[in-house]
N, C-alpha and C positions, 0 to 999 in steps of 0.2 A: 504494500500500500504506500502510495506517495501522496504528499500534500503540497499545496502551494504555500507561499509565505503567509498569506492571509489566513489560510486554513490552519496552519501551524500556530499562528498567533491566537486564533480563536480557541483552539484546543487547550492552549496553555493559559488562557485568560490574560493575555497581554496584547501588545500592539505590534503592528508591522514595524513601526519606527524602532521599538525596543529590540526586536529580533535583528534588525539591520545594525543597530548599535552594538549588540553582542558580537556580531560578526566582526565589526570594525576593531573592537578591543580584544579580540582573540578568545572570547569565552564560548563561542559556538562555531563549529566547523562549517565551512561552506558545503552545501549539498551538490550532488551531481545535477546536471541540467539535461532536460529532454532535448530532442532534436529541434524542437521549436524554440529552444532557449529558456524555457521556464524552469525554475528551480524545482527539484523533486526531493522534498524532505522525507526522511525515514523515521522509524520508531526511535532510533538512537538519537536523532536530533530532538525529538519531543522529550525524551527522557532527560537529556542534558539541559534543555531549556527549562524544564520543570525543576531540575536540581538547582540551577542558577537562581530561578525565581524564588525558590524556597529559602535559599541562603540569604538572598537579598531581603526577603521579608523578615528575616531574623535580625536585620540590621547590619549584616556583613557587607562591606563595601565591595564594589566590583574589582578593585585592585587586590583586595584580600582574597576574593574568590579565585582570581587568576593565580595568585601566589600559591593557594592551596593545591592547585592542579599539578604544580611542579615541586611541592614540598616533600622533603624526606621524612617529615614527622609522621608518627602514626596518628590514627584518628583521635585518640584520647588527648594526645599532646597538642594536636591542632585545635581541638575544641577548647582546651585550657588556655591556649594563647589568645584565641578569639574572645573567650570569656573575660580575660584580663583586660583586653583592649576595650571591650564593651563596658566593663566596670568603670574604666577611666573616663569613657565618654559620658556615662550616666552621671558620674561625679561632676564633670564639667557642666553638664546641663543643669544639675541641681544648683551649682554655684550661680549659673546664669539666672535661674529662677529666683534665687535669693536676692541677687542684685536688682532684678526687675521689680521685686516686691519692695525693696528699699526705695527705689526711684519713685514708685507709685505712692508709697507712704508719704514721702516728702514733696511730691509733685515736682520732682526735679526733671529737667530735660533728659532725653534718652542718652545723649552723648556725655552726660556728667560722669566723671570718674567716681567710683564707689565711695572712697573716703570722704568725698565732699557732697554726697547726696543730701544730707540733712541741712546743709548750709547753702545750697545752690539756688533755691527758689528766690527769685527776685534779684539775683546778682546780675549786674550788667554783662553783656556779651563779652566785653574786653576782659573782665575778670575770669569768666568761665574759660576763655581761651588760655589765659595765664595758668589757671589751675590744671588744665588739660596737659600742658607742657610739664608742669610740676609732677603730675601723676606718672609721667614717663621717665623723668630724670631722677626724682628723689626716691629714697627707700621708704618702706612702709611706716616705720616709726616717725619719720619726718613728716610724712603726709598726714598722719593722724594728729600730730602736734599742730600742724598748720590748720587742719580742720577745726580743732579746738579753739584756736585763736580767732578764727572767723566768726565763731559764735559768742565771743566775749566782747563786751563793750570796750571801746578804745576812744579816749579823749581826742586823739589826733584824726580820727576817721572823717568827721564832718568838715573840719578845716582843710584837710588834705583834698577832699572831693571838690571843694570850692575853688581850688587853684586852677588857673587857666594859663594859656600861652602868654597872656598879657600881664600876669601877676607881677607886681614889683618886688624888688629885693627885700623890702621889709616884710611883706606878706609871706614870702617864701621862707625867710629866716624864722619868722614866728612859728610857722608850721613845722619847720625843720627841728626847732627846739622841742616841740611836742613829740614829733616822730622819734627823736633821739632818746627821749625818756622811755617810750614804748620799746624801741629796739634794745636798749640796755636791759630792760626787764626781760624781754624775750630771750636774749642771749644768756642771761643768768639762769633762766628757767630751762632753756633748751641749749645745751652746749653746741650742738651742731649748727645753730643759727649764726654762730660767729664765723663759721667756715662751711659754706654750703657744699664744698667739695667732699667733706667728710660724710655727707648724707646722700651723695650720689649713688645711684645703682651701679654705675660703671665709672671708672676713673678716666681722666683724660680731659682735654680742652673742649672737645665737641659738646659734651653735656653742659659745660659751663657757658659756652657760646649760645646754646639753645636757651638757657635760662635768661641770659642777658638780653638776647634778642626779644624774648617774650615780654620782658619787663618794659623794654623800649617801646614795643608795639602797644602795650596796655595803657600807658600813661601819657599825658600831654607834657609839653616842655616844662611848664611850671612845676608839675608834680615830680618830674625827673630831677629837676634842680633841687627841689626840697629833699628828695631821697638822697641825692649825692651829698648835700650839705649835712643831713642828719648822720650819714655814715662817717663823714669827716669829724663831726662832733664826738661821736662814740669812739672813734679811733684815738682821738686826742685824749679823751678821758681814760681810755685803757692804757695809753702810754704813760700818763701821769701816775696812774695807780701802780704800774709796773716799776716806775722809778722810785716810788715811795716805799715799796716793799723792800 
């Protein structure tokens, strides 16, 4: 008995497109053709197609199914390997569900990094972009510390937000003084804040450049001047303290 591609697909409960794809990826052998050029599928093709479909329904990828065909492992060992891979996939999906639940709970945008989910609602886009870069560059402890800081009141926040490109030196210096107080407190509380390189996931200049670039893009000229001035104030204070010791 021979079947056409459509008949084979119907028997297996799949589509012609799927059958052709399995041919392309090497999961199903090409059948012989009749004189008129039509494919003639045999029982062996139906059995193989049903086997592939069964494994695919179990969540096994086509690449894994193809690898099993040439594997030297026995059946039990192959199943154990697949089970371990599926377990890892399930754990990943469970983590994704937990993260989605967190985003839903705090009404955070979908692209919000998990550590900042509870503080992202209402944040301007520029800050969310900055936090996204932070989430890639900084390690987990530093991210959670940063998230905690976002949820704490800061006397410098409102004056800092009011700065513009046209802010004069006096306004910038006033804000810098407030920022310096906050920065000093943060550095005392979180030692990594004194040197962001110590909190980077990977060492090297590339991560530091990404952080610097994100900060420059997030703030206007007046705010950047205030940040630079605040850093200068904190550094001078640290130098004086070191000399006093």
